[in-house]
C-alpha positions, 0 to 999 in steps of 0.5 A: 500500500502506498503511504502518503508519508512515505511518499513525501520522504521519497519525493512523492515518487510512485514507482509502481503507478502509472497515469492514463489521461483519456482525451480522444473524445470528439466533444460532440455534446459541448457545442463549441467550435473548439474541443473542450480539451483544447480550451485554453487557460492562459496558453495552456490547453485544458488536457495539459492543465488537467494532467499537470494538476494530477502530476503536480505532487506525484511522479508516476512511472509513466504518464500516458495521454490518449488522443485522436490521431489527427492531434497526436503530433501537435500534442507532443509539442506541449510536453515530450515527457508524456507517452502519447497514444491514439484512442479508439472509437469508444472509451473502452477501446481507448483504455485498452490501447493505453493499457498496452503501454502500462507496465506498473502494478497499478494504474490511475485513470482519469478523464482530461475533462476533469480539469480541477481534481482537488489534491486532497481527493487524489491523496484519498485515492492513492492512500487506499491503493491495494485495499481493493482491485479498484479505488473509486471516488464518488459523490453522495446524493442528497436529493430524492431519487426516483427510478422507473417511477419508484422512489429509492433510498438515496443513501444507496446511490453514488455518483461515480467520478474519476480518477480511479486507481486500479490493479493493472492486471485486474483492469486488463482482465475485466476489459477482456470479459466485459463488453460494455461499461461506462467506467473502470469500476463497473467493468471490474465489479462485473468481472468479480473484482473488489471495489473500494469507494472513497469520497470524491469532490464536486470540483472534480465533476466532468465538463461535458456540456456548456452547462458545465462551464461553471466547473472551470470558470475559476480558471484564467481567461485564454491569453489574448495574444495574436499568433502570426504565420507566413507561407510561401509557395511556387509552382511552375505552369503545366500546359493542358491542366486546369488552372485553380488559384485561390480556390477559383478556376481561372480561364487559361490554357495552363494549370500548375505542375503539382501532385495536387491541383497545384493551387499555389495560393491555398498552399501558401495560406495553409503554411501560414495558418500552420505556422501561426499555430506552430503545427508544422507545414503542408508537406508534413500533413499532406506529403506528395509521397502519399497517393491519396493526395494525387490531384487533391482539391486544395480547398478540401486540404484547406478545410481540413486544416481549418477544422483542425485549428478550430478543434485545437482551440484557435479561431482565424482572425485574418489573412493576406495573400500576395500573388506574384504572376506576370500572367494570367491577369487576376483582377477579375477573379480577386473578389471571388477568391476573397469570398471563397477563402473567407467561407472556408476560414469562417471569417468575413470577406473583409478579413481576406485580402488578395493582392496581385502583382508582377515582377516587372518581367524579372526572374522565372515569374517574369518569364511566365514560367510559373506563379509564386504566392506569399501569405500571412495569417493570424490566429487567436485562441477561442475565448470560451469565457465570452 
């Protein structure tokens, strides 16, 4: 059994206990443009804040973050000491994936949506480790409880919370034999395991919907900083290919030589957006070595990037593109370009600026061998406190 006094003498090191933070959900019930795990307090996303809160006074053998596939590389930029793994389509699958990486005797499992678990609640859970197959925090019920029109004894009703501390072997075994469960304790109990209940805390309630936003209202506001990124791209002409530029089809006998449709303007814009968020570049997300991107519509690539940015807690402020081309003449298309891009970015057309210029016959652009585009974009954190 882990004794908290002994742990303090050892620097709160937990040599045989790992931490799993589940955060692969889609936040479908949250009804905000950002996923709840990516709302910011200052510059810190809530998934990281919740993890830092639990690890603040304890050193776990391993800290495992379960996340969605399209966010895993971005999450790694926030803390390289954690182990990041891709979740499944359900909580059960996500937990199974995580447990493949757990080598300790015990495992503490929590949800990243439980952002503010009090330290004394964590202590109560750890203090009772090895007294049962799983230690579970709960809240008592003080209101009258009716089940199927029958009033039942509220003293026999418990509202279950996380984190829950399990014997790793017992939890793995339960997941093999129990098909459907809403938390670890129900799986272990259904598999014949022993459950120890300890008092939880309302501050540890899970943020599930907008009505729960009060749970984290005490946290600092998101930073008001603006993040700026730049992008630059070049493509040569290709005779006989359809020309698409700024998301608009241009009347010309040439298109752009590229693995995708070659929309050099949207490619530069994608790099600017990724640069502002610190999420790499277009080649990392959509490598030309991947045949799935052959002939890809760059508007669809931009939509994927914008969806990612909004999911991880950003909103687009504005963008500015400079298209450098001796030909074709772009003035007739600029308004439609502006409107097309604005629709994808979820901003007003006023906040998408399109400039067209020549290089006065100089260089490869002046020789009409291709087109270059420079783009700048700015982002802000989604302000969930508005």
